[in-house]
C-alpha positions, -999 to 999 in steps of 0.1 A, spaced: 257 161 -52 249 127 -66 274 109 -43 262 125 -11 249 101 15 214 87 8 207 109 -23 184 90 -47 181 95 -85 149 94 -106 153 57 -114 157 47 -78 126 68 -68 105 52 -96 117 18 -85 106 26 -49 71 35 -62 68 5 -86 86 -19 -62 63 -11 -33 31 -12 -55 40 -45 -73 43 -69 -45 21 -99 -43 -13 -83 -51 -10 -84 -89 -2 -121 -89 -35 -129 -71 -55 -103 -90 -74 -126 -115 -90 -146 -86 -94 -117 -61 -113 -97 -87 -134 -125 -101 -145 -135 -66 -158 -99 -61 -172 -89 -94 -182 -97 -130 -166 -83 -162 -188 -52 -164 -183 -43 -127 -145 -49 -131 -143 -25 -160 -164 2 -141 -142 -4 -110 -110 1 -129 -123 33 -145 -132 47 -111 -98 35 -96 -78 49 -125 -93 83 -122 -92 83 -84 -57 70 -81 -44 93 -109 -58 123 -91 -40 110 -59 -8 107 -79 -12 143 -91 -19 154 -55 14 139 -44 32 155 -75 16 189 -68 24 189 -31 60 178 -38 64 208 -61 44 234 -42 55 226 -7 92 216 -12 99 223 24 77 195 36 95 162 40 78 128 47 49 128 23 15 118 38 27 126 73 39 161 66 8 170 45 -16 160 73 4 179 99 7 211 78 -30 211 70 -47 198 101 -23 199 131 1 178 151 -23 150 161 -36 145 125 0 144 113 9 119 140 -21 97 131 -12 98 95 24 87 102 12 61 127 -15 47 104 9 46 74 35 28 95 11 2 108 -3 -3 72 33 -8 58 45 -34 83 11 -52 83 15 -54 46 50 -68 50 36 -96 72 11 -103 44 39 -104 19 59 -129 40 28 -151 44 21 -151 6 58 -157 -2 60 -189 18 25 -199 7 39 -197 -29 71 -216 -19 46 -242 -6 39 -249 -42 74 -264 -45 80 -273 -8 48 -286 10 64 -280 45 56 -243 41 18 -250 37 -3 -218 35 26 -196 46 17 -198 84 33 -231 94 63 -232 118 87 -238 89 72 -208 70 75 -185 101 111 -195 107 120 -189 70 102 -156 70 120 -145 102 154 -153 87 145 -133 55 131 -104 76 164 -100 96 185 -104 64 166 -75 49 170 -56 82 208 -58 82 209 -50 45 190 -18 51 213 -9 80 242 -8 55 226 22 38 195 36 22 212 42 -12 225 6 -13 192 -9 -4 174 13 -30 198 0 -57 190 -37 -48 153 -27 -49 158 -13 -84 173 -47 -95 144 -67 -80 118 -43 -95 132 -49 -130 133 -87 -124 96 -88 -113 83 -68 -143 97 -94 -168 73 -123 -160 44 -98 -159 52 -85 -194 55 -121 -207 21 -130 -191 4 -100 -208 19 -109 -242 9 -146 -240 -26 -139 -228 -31 -112 -255 -27 -139 -281 -49 -164 -261 -77 -138 -255 -111 -149 -266 -138 -122 -270 -167 -148 -266 -153 -158 -232 -149 -122 -221 -184 -112 -231 -202 -144 -220 -217 -130 -189 -207 -94 -186 -230 -84 -157 -225 -117 -138 -262 -126 -141 -252 -163 -138 -237 -157 -103 -264 -138 -84 -244 -143 -51 -221 -114 -62 -251 -90 -58 -259 -59 -78 -233 -42 -101 -229 -14 -75 -222 -40 -48 -197 -57 -70 -179 -24 -78 -178 -16 -40 -165 -51 -31 -136 -49 -56 -125 -15 -43 -103 -26 -13 -85 -50 -36 -77 -22 -61 -65 1 -34 -42 -26 -20 -25 -30 -53 -19 7 -56 -5 13 -21 30 25 -26 20 54 -49 32 78 -22 66 60 -20 86 87 -37 71 115 -16 80 97 17 117 99 5 115 135 -7 143 146 17 166 120 2 159 128 -35 188 142 -56 163 166 -73 131 177 -57 113 178 -90 120 140 -95 96 132 -66 65 142 -86 78 127 -118 86 93 -101 50 92 -86 33 97 -120 57 74 -140 54 47 -114 16 50 -112 10 48 -150 34 18 -153 17 -2 -126 -19 8 -138 -10 -6 -172 2 -39 -158 -28 -43 -134 -55 -36 -160 -38 -59 -186 -34 -88 -161 -70 -85 -149 -88 -79 -182 -68 -104 -203 -74 -131 -177 -112 -126 -181 -108 -134 -218 -88 -166 -211 -111 -181 -184 -146 -173 -174 -154 -153 -142 -167 -184 -122 -136 -204 -133 -113 -176 -122 -131 -172 -88 -124 -208 -79 -86 -207 -86 -60 -210 -58 -36 -181 -54 -13 -170 -70 -41 -172 -96 -19 -157 -124 0 -190 -123 -31 -211 -129 -42 -187 -158 -9 -191 -176 -9 -228 -169 -43 -230 -186 -28 -214 -217 7 -229 -221 8 -258 -196 29 -265 -164 59 -243 -173 35 -212 -172 27 -219 -136 64 -223 -127 73 -190 -145 47 -170 -126 56 -187 -93 93 -178 -97 83 -143 -107 61 -139 -76 89 -152 -54 113 -126 -68 87 -100 -64 80 -109 -28 117 -110 -20 119 -74 -32 86 -60 -18 95 -63 19 127 -43 11 106 -13 -3 82 -15 27 109 -17 54 125 14 38 92 33 38 83 22 74 115 34 89 115 67 69 80 78 79 88 73 116 121 91 112 105 121 94 79 124 122 105 122 149 127 148 132 101 175 139 90 162 174 57 145 164 72 111 173 95 105 203 131 115 201 146 80 202 132 74 167 153 102 153 186 83 158 206 75 126 235 51 123 268 59 106 252 51 72 225 77 77 198 50 83 171 56 109 182 26 130 158 28 159 128 32 136 140 2 117 144 -20 148 109 -10 161 94 -18 127 109 -52 122 102 -62 158 65 -56 151 67 -76 118 84 -104 138 57 -104 166 29 -106 140 47 -134 120 46 -155 152 9 -145 158 1 -160 123 10 -194 139 -18 -192 164 -45 -174 144 -60 -179 109 -43 -147 96 -45 -152 58 -30 -130 32 -63 -114 24 -74 -106 60 -40 -90 66 -41 -69 34 -77 -57 40 -66 -44 75 -34 -29 61 -55 -11 34 -80 3 58 -51 18 79 -38 37 49 -71 53 39 -69 80 65 -34 92 54 -46 93 18 -77 113 29 -56 140 47 -32 144 17 -61 149 -7 -78 173 17 -46 193 21 -40 197 -16 -76 208 -20 -72 233 9 -41 248 -7 -59 255 -39 -91 267 -21 -71 292 0 -51 303 -30 -19 294 -10 12 293 -33 -11 301 -64 -8 339 -63 6 341 -99 -10 309 -113 -48 312 -116 -52 286 -143 -31 261 -123 -52 268 -92 -84 259 -110 -69 227 -123 -55 217 -89 -88 226 -72 -107 201 -95 -80 174 -91 -78 179 -53 -116 178 -51 -119 145 -71 -90 129 -50 -109 140 -18 -142 125 -30 -124 93 -40 -107 90 -6 -141 94 11 -156 68 -13 -128 44 -3 -137 48 34 -173 40 25 -162 10 4 -141 -3 32 -171 -5 55 -177 1 92 -159 -31 102 -125 -20 90 -130 16 103 -136 2 138 -106 -22 135 -85 8 124 -96 28 155 -84 -1 176 -49 2 161 -49 41 160 -59 45 197 -27 31 214 -5 54 192 -15 83 215 11 70 240 40 78 216 23 111 207 21 121 244 57 112 249 68 133 220 48 163 233 62 160 268 98 159 254 92 195 240 71 207 270 39 212 250 3 203 259 -7 169 244 -39 179 226 -57 210 214 -94 212 223 -104 200 188 -78 172 190 -93 160 223 -127 155 206 -111 136 177 -91 114 201 -123 107 221 -140 95 189 -110 73 181 -111 58 217 -149 52 214 -144 34 181 -116 13 196 -137 3 226 -165 -7 203 -141 -27 181 -126 -44 212 -161 -54 224 -170 -65 189 -140 -89 188 -148 -102 223 -185 -107 215 -179 -121 181 -199 -96 159 -165 -84 146 -138 -107 132 -104 -103 118 
């Protein structure tokens, strides 16, 4: 029934995918990419990302259709394929990634407002933290009123944020100069960027960050009006966002040279449009970014609460996270999430936590959940599970799952050892909640294989802690 509590239609699901993917990343994309790579490497990187992320989108679509009984997306797939601790780690990693990303969005939002009001500085001044805190709790109480109502507001802000992006693409299309674009394709004039392979690897974490949210519809699978809409929303959302990302990035490289773009302040889209049409272009993009960043935390707060709630429903997270209020909102999961966002907003006052350092850490936390989802899709096709009468589909999904799995492994490599160790530091304490959930149902905490995995996580966490203390690792 369409009016049953919390049931979301296709449009709302697409908006959750697009709304969580289009946050602040796209508005800083011209500078972020130019700082990492030249034109040729950017084109190669986008080709790899498009194929890799498209296979991941198909993985989420396939799993939504073939395993309709699994609710909670990345969490449920990791648990079904690789056991309770992997399921828990997937939910925990995703949750941390999502609220760390929210902190990053708040920092960028008030850094952008600093363009108009200098008191907000780089987004981590006392005034900025107070403003972000007020906004955070406004979003919190809005979500407590109901998932369906919050999803409708998210739909409105998603439409509003797409308009300035479309205008930017249209204006830059007419201002595009082929001679600027082809001036130094392989960045020979900027040797500090390193080899083409190095450039491609360096831009990878930025491209992953702008696609996080691709799994948004699958996280809300239990609240979808039609189960088949989950897969459709994932693919529609992905193609829409990919088109905008490539247009913004590639067209910028035909308006200003790579070294010029690399020196811009963020949000660099504003400076690119100002270069073409004057001051009003910068104002237009800044207003678009503010609307976008007001909407993005709403998507992420919804995703954070839902993943914890889904894990608590089947006893992988402690029971207290299962409580819903009268509006069918997972209230305790929401309170825990926003308390963590608030703590980290205060921490930004005392540390040099910039937008980029926050998003790199958030990105590294989500790589493991993506890896398990791709591995589970590959495993289903490999075992011929649910494919008894569909041999052709099995072959296709085996190839797609295999590519998605290789891409997920490549991302871990691109992220580097530093972020793997820092991720271990954040994964290790989660075992306290896992142990509590297991004790509530009277089960042993770890299987023998899980003990080995947990020991490896703890070893990584201890090494990261020592690295931060000694100074050979930095945030």
